[in-house]
C-alpha positions, 0 to 999 in steps of 0.5 A: 500500500505504498506509492512510488513517491512515498517509497522514493522518499523513504516513508511508507504507509507502514511507517504511518501505522507504526507511528500511529498504531495506538490510534488504529482503532475505530474513528481514529483509523479514518483520521489516519486515512483521511489525513494521510498526507499530513501525517506522512509529511509530519513523519518525514519532517521528524525523520529529517530532524533526526527524531527518535521513534518515540518522539515521532510516535508522540508527534503523530499521537498529538497530531491525531488528537488535534485532528480528532478534536477538530473533527469533533468540533465540526461535528458538534457545530453541524449536527445531523 
């Protein structure tokens, strides 16, 4: 499940699931898919900065939590 551009940049969808693994249940998994490019860019950037796996996992977790909060706010503003 990886495109040529991801492979050439050293980031695969497996990286997304590795770093976002804690969020792969329920609605959060749709966030990973829906915001895949943002998450891939985040992982790429963190890897380029030399961040550890744990630092990348934390950054992905925080990004997904923020996206989930934003999505919840939008849903509550537009019920039905």
